[in-house]
N, C-alpha and C positions, 0 to 999 in steps of 0.2 A: 412475829419472829422473822428475821431476814435470812434468806438462803443464798448461798453462792450457786448461781445457775450452772456452773461447770460441773457441780456434783451430780446433776441430773442429765448430763449429756451422754449419749451413747458414743463410745470411742470408735465405732464402725461408721455410722452414718452422720455423726457430729450433730445430731438433733436431740431434742428432749426424748427421754426414754418412752417408748410406746410398748405397753404390755411387758413391763420389766421382769427379767429373770436374773438370778445370781448363780454363778458357777461355784464349785467347791473351793476355788482359790480366793473367792470374795469379790470378784469383779462382776459388774452388772452390765447387761446389754438388752437391746430390744429382742424379743423372742424371734421375730422374723429375721433380724440381722444375723444373730448367732447361728441360726439354722442354715441360712444361705452360706455363711462363712464355712461352716463344717461340711456342707454338701460339696463345696469346691476344694477344700483343703483338708482332706482326711487321710492322706497317705495310704490310699487303697483300702480305706475302711478299717485300718488297724489302730490309728492314733488320732485323737481329737485334742487340739491344744487351745489354750486361752490366747486370744489375739494380743493381750497386753503383756502378760508375764510368761507366756509360752509353756505353762504347766500342762502336761499331757494327761489325758483321761482315756481309759480303756476298760470297759466298753464305753460307747457314747452315752453321756449322762442324759437322764430323763428330767429335763428342767421343768420346774413349776413356777407359776406366777409368784413374785415377791409382793405379798399383800401390803406389807408395811411401806415398802418403797413406793408402791402404787398409790397409797394414801397420801404420802408426802407430795407426790407429783400432782395429784388432784388438787391438793391445797395450794400448791405453787401456781397451777393454772388458774385457780379461782382468784387468787390475789392479783395475778397479772391481768386478768380480765377486768377486775374492779378498778385497777389503776388506769387501764386503758379507757374504761368508761368514764372515769373521773376527768381524764385529760380531754376526752371528747366533749364532755359537758362544759368544761372550762373554755372550750373554743367555740361554743355555740354562737357567741356574739361576734365572731370574727367576720371579716368581709365575705360576701357571697362568692367572691372570686375563688376562694379556696375550695368550694364545693363543686362536685362533679356535675357538669351539664350534659345534656344528651350528646353522645359521641365521645365524651371524655372517658378515660380509663379510671374506674373507681377503686378506692382502697379496699382490699379484702378484709382488713382488720377493723374497719369502722362499723359501728352498730348505729342503727337509725339512719340519719341522713349521711350519705357517703361523701367523702372528700376526694379531690383529685389525687390520683396516684402519680408519684414522680419517678419511682424506681420499682424494678421487679427483681426479686431475689431468686437466683438460679438454684439455690439449695432449698429454700422454703417453698418455692414454686408459688409465690404470692406477690401481689402488687401492694405497695405501701405508700401512704401519704407521708408528708414531712414529719408529722407527729409520731406515727407508728414506725417510722424508719429509724428513730433515734436509738433504739436498742442495738441496731446493727452497727452503730458508731461507738457504742459504749460497752457492750458486753463482749468480752474477749472471744468466746467461741463464735459469736455472730459476726465479728469483724472479719472472720475468714471467709464469709459468704460472698460470692460474686454478685455484684449489683449491676444491672443494665437499665437503660431508659425504659420506662413503662410504655407499652404499645397495645393497641386494641387487638392486634393479631398475635400477641405473645402466647396466647393459649394454643395456637396452632403449633407452637414449639414444644409442646408437652406430649409425652407418649401416652396414648390412650389405654395401653395395657398396664403400664407400671407406674404411671404418674411421675415419671422422671423427665428431665430436660432432654430434648432431642439434640444431643451434641456430637453425634457421630453420623457420618454418611457412608452407607454401604454402596460401593461402586458396583458390586456384583449384581445386586437387586435394584440399584438406582433409587434408593429411598432413605429417608432420615430415620434413625433409630436412637434409642437410649443405650446406656451402658448395660442394662439388664438384657435388652434385646440382643446386643452384641455377643453376650456370653451364652445366650439361649438358642435362638433360631438362626443366628448368622455366624456360627463357628466356621472358621476356615475361609470366610469371605474376605474380599479385599475391602477393608474399612479404613477410614481416615477421619480425623476431626473435621467438623463442619467448617471451622475457620480456615484450616489448611486447604480444604477443597475449594473454598471461596477464593483463596489466593491463587490456586491453580487456574480456576475459571476466569479470574480477573486477567491473568496472563494470556489465556486463550482469547478473552474478549479484546484485549489490546492488539493481539496478532490479527484477529478477525477485522478490527477497524482499519489496521494498516493495509490488510489485503484488499478491503473495500476501497480505500483511498487509491491504491495502486490500480485496481481494476477500473475505477471511475476515470482516473487519469488516462489509462490506456484506451478506454472506450472513447473518451473525448478526443484523443489524438486520432483514433481511427475515424471518428465522425468527421473531423476536420479534413482528413485525407480523402474521405469519400465525397465531401462537398467539393473539394478541389478537383477530384476526378470527374465529377459530373460536369463542372464548368469547363474543364479541359476537353472533355468529349464533345460537348456542344460546339465549342469554338473550333476544334480541330476537324470535326466532321464537316462543318460548313466551309471551313477554309479549304479542305480537300475538294469539296464540291465546286467551289469557286475556281480552284486551280484546273479542275477538269473542264470547266466551261471555257477558260482561257485557252486550253489546249485544243478544244474543239474549234475555237475561232481561228486558230492558225491554219487549219486545214478545211475551212468552210467552203472554199471555191470548188474543191473536188468532190466532197461528199456532204454537203450541207444538210440534206434531209436526214440521212442516216445518223449523223452526229447530233443533230438537234433532238431526234427521237431518243438516242442513247442518253443525252444529257438529261432529258425529262425523266427517263427511267431511273437514272442514277440519283437524281435529286430526291425522288420518292423513296428509293431504297436507303439512301443515306439518312433520311428522316426516320425511317423505321428502325435502322440500326441505332441512331441516336436515342430514340424513345426506349428501345430495349435496354441500352446501357444505363440511361438515366433512371428507368423504372427499377433496375436491379439495385443501383446505389441508394435510391429512396427507400426501398424495402429494407435494405441492411441498416440504413440510417434510423428508420422507425424502430427496428429491433433493438439497436443499441440504445436509443432514447428510452425505451421501456425498461431495459435492463438497468440503465443508470438511475431511473426513477425508483425502481425497486431497491437498488442498492442504497440509495440515499435514505429511503424510508427505514431500511434495516439499520443504517448507521444512526439515524435519529433515535430509534428504539434502544440501540446499544448505548448511546450517550446517556439516555435517561436512566437505563438500567445501571450504568456505572456509578450513579449517584446514590444507589440504594445501599444503606448500611446494614440492613438485616440480611444475614447470610442466607437464610432459608428462602426469603422472598427473592433475593438475588438469584439463587440457583434455580428456583422454580421458574422465574421469568426467563433466565438464560436458556434453560432446557426447552421452554415453550417456543422459543424462537427457532430451535433446530439448527442443523448445520447449514453453512452458507451454500446456496445452490451453485452448481457449476455454470460457467458462462455458456449461453446458447448461441453465441456469435459463430457463424459459419465462415470459414476462410475460402469456401468454394467460390470460384470466380467464373462467370459465364464466358463462353468463347464466341459470343455473337459477333462482335466487331471483327475479331481475327478471322473467323470463317468467312464473313461477308467480304472482307478485304481481299482474301485469297481468291474467292469465286469471281469477284468483279475484275480482278487483275487478269485472270485467265480469259474471261469474256472480252475484255478490252484488247488483249493481244490478238485473239482470233479475229475480232472484227477489224482491227487495224490492218492485219496482214491480208485480209480479204479485200478490204476497200482500197487500201493504198499502202504500198510497201514503205513509203517514206516515214510512217509513224513508227519509230523504233521502240523496242522493249523498254529501253531506259526511260522514255517519255512516260510510258504507263507506270513504271515503277516510281517515278518522281511524284506522281499523284498519290498512289496508294500508300507509299511509305509515310505520308503525312497523317494517315489514319491512326490514332492511338489505340493501343490495346490495354486492357486492365492489367495484363501481366507485366507491363512496363514499370509498375509501382510508382505512378506519378505522385510526387510529394509537393506539398506547399512549403513556402518559406517558414510559416508559423510552426509547421510540424518539425522542420529541421532545427529551428531556434529553440523549441521546447525540448527536443531530444538531446541537443548538444549545448544546453544553456551554460554548462560549466566549462566548455572548451576555451582554451586560452593559448595563444601563440605569441612569442616575442622574438625579435631579431637578436641573434648572438653577436654582440659588438666585436668579438674577436674574428668574425668572418667577413665583416663589411669591407668592401674595396676602398682604396685610398681616396678615390674621387667622389665618394658618397658621403652625405651628411646624415647622421643618425640622431634622432631626438632623444631626450633624456629618458623618456618612457620606453625606449627600444621598440616603438611601434610605428615609426614613420621614417622613411628614407627619401632623400632627394638628391638631385645632381648638384654638385658643388663646382663653383667656378675654378677652384684650385684644389689640389690635394689636401686632405685633412691630416691633422697630426695624430693619426692612429698609431699606437705602438706596434712594433713588429710582433707577428704571431704566426706559427706554422699553419693555422687554419684560415688565414686571410687570403682572399682572392687577390692576385697581383695584377691581372690584366683586364679581365671582364668586370663589368660594373654590377657585381652580384653580391648577395648576402644570403646566409642560411639562418634558420631559426634554432633556438636552443632545444626545442622539444623534438625527440624522436618518437614517431607514432607507430604503434603496433596494434591499435584498435581503431574503430570507426571514429571519424572526426569531421568537423565542419567549421570553416572559417570564411570570413569575407574581407575584401580589400576595396579601397577606393583609390582612384588615381586622378591626376589633373595634368593635362598637357602632355604632348610627346608620346613616346612608346614605352610601355611597361611589359614586364614578363612575370607571370605567376607560375611557379614551378613546384615540383617535389623532387627530392633527390636522396640517394643513399649518402651516408656520411663519408664514404670513401671516394667521392668525386675529387679529382685532382684540383689543386689550388694554385700551383705555380706555373706560369707560362701562358702562351696564347693558343695552345692546341685545342682541338675540339673536345678532348677529354676533360677540359676545364669548363666548357661552356654548357649551360643548361640545354637539354633537349638534343644535343649533338653527340650523345654517347648512350650506352646501354643502361646507365645508372641514374638517369634523370628524365623527367617529362615536363614540358612547359607549354603554356598557352601565351602567345605573343598578342597583345592587344594594342590597337591603334584606332584612331577615328575612322579609318577607311575599311577596317575589317579585322578579323582574327585569324591566326595561323597556329596549328598545333604541331609541335616538334617532339620526336623521340628517335634516338639512334641515328641522327643526322637525316632522317626522313620527315617530310612535312605533309600535312593535310591542309590544303587551302580551301577557298570557297566557303569559309565559315562566315556567316553574315556578321556585320559589326554589332557590338554589344549595344543594347537599347539604352544603357546608362553607363556611368563611370563606376559602377559597383559590380564586382564579380564575386560569386560564391564558389567555394571549392568543397566538394563532398568526397571524402575518402572512405570507401568500404574496403577495409584492409583484407579481411578474410576472403571476400569474393574477388579481390583484385580489381575493383572498379574505381575509376577516378573520373568524377563528373565536374565540369565547369559550367556554371550558370551565369546568365546575365539577369540582374535584378532591376526591375522597373521601379518607378516612383510609387506605384500602387502595390509593391511587394510581390509582383508576379514573377515567377521563375521561368526563364527560357533556357533550355538546354543548348549550350553552344557546342560542346563536344563531350563525348564519353569514350574512354579507352579502357580496355581490359587486359590485364596482365597477371603475373604471379609475383607478389612481393616476397622476397626471401630474407629481408632484414628491415629494421625500422627505417622509415622515410622521414625526411625533414622538409618542411615547407621552405621554399626559397623565392627570392624576388630579385628583379633587375629593373633599373630605370635608365632611360636615355636622357639626352640633353634636354633640359627644360621640364622634365617630368618629376612628379612627386607621387609617392605611394604610401598609403596609410592602412594599417591593420585595424579593422573596425571592432568595436566592442559589441558583443552579442549576448 
């Protein structure tokens, strides 16, 4: 006799009736299910209703086992077991590939030799092979069961107290629980579905990976800066020592013995100061290298963890990693070179005043000012290019003077033999051979230019600089609203407010970099060698009150090009 399996399903747990009981209204349930339902939904102990038809009973009915229904269920299970056994016997001659090998997940429904399980039912809490999985595709109540890929660790996802799936995460106790646990020992706790918690943790994982990437980038930039600082300290220390030797030679006739003794002492002390500075940078470099190595290892673990599909395994692995440790990099900088320079300056002054009045204080200063300090924030070109890699400046064609030629890319200007056919515009310079860029800058910026032949000017200016006429209000560097560095093969000159600072050595190459630190009011001009070494030509400090615009000027026979960085 065939039975419709839906007749034997409990409408509460949606599984075959277990220890069936029947209420007065005629509906049947598992004894455990109906008791749990009435324990939670009893209206203060006054009314007990049927979950299906909502008929109320008072007092609470004393339900007894329905022996007839229990017999039918037993017969149904026996027939199902026989059909399963017959199906297993019919498949005995199948390929050995269908049977479970050591390490494979076995089918819980197979008797005798076990087959490989392909799916795990989250309602039945059992793993099934393809044969025993068929009822879940054919029987209507079983079709509603959620199936997931079978896994050897799936048993860890089952509650040991209630034999239910661990599908809830308690944030309060930081543990996985089933629905029964949530209603029993975790009332009032902050609970959420495991899948939802995994989504939140995946977002946190991505944020952590981005933070690691940024910290690695920052650390690498600091490492590059420290390497450049160490090299600069070495070179500047010995350069200062050599300058001191030359100064001694100029006065050797009058006090040769004392100056040679001082020279020897200074060489030894400069070596000690150099060693102290280099040792400091090497120690910080090692610290950052170790931190980068640890961060990369954590990143690799996070990348591997992000591929985990099982939410419980993912969350357990993510919790095991813990929070990202704070950076241990110390920004404390030693004062060794600064203190040493100040001390030696005083000693040099006293000795020179005592031995011979002809050695001026300025001579001593010219030596000691060459000694670099770590507070100067020495930067390499690679550091500036990395930090400002998206920086871009272009010449505004409406500002270009009539005698200048502008390339189609708006990045190159040159002197023209005759006036160009530029249209009239109120922003155009009418007398001076000048041009401004389109971009007004209110943040830190870095750009580079190359020139060829003649004299060029690299400037920054407020937008309000005068454009018409030949007065100094229109000329870069000769008013309060602009600053410029004039470059020529013989040397460089800085101009601002019609005052100039000469004696700047000529640039080592035809490439000049400009670094704008807007908030600090600093404007640095660098010469860039063929080996990418930066040499500071001039630094000026002011207070910028409005956006500044890069500007350029070229003289007869000169060409200036804005470089791509």
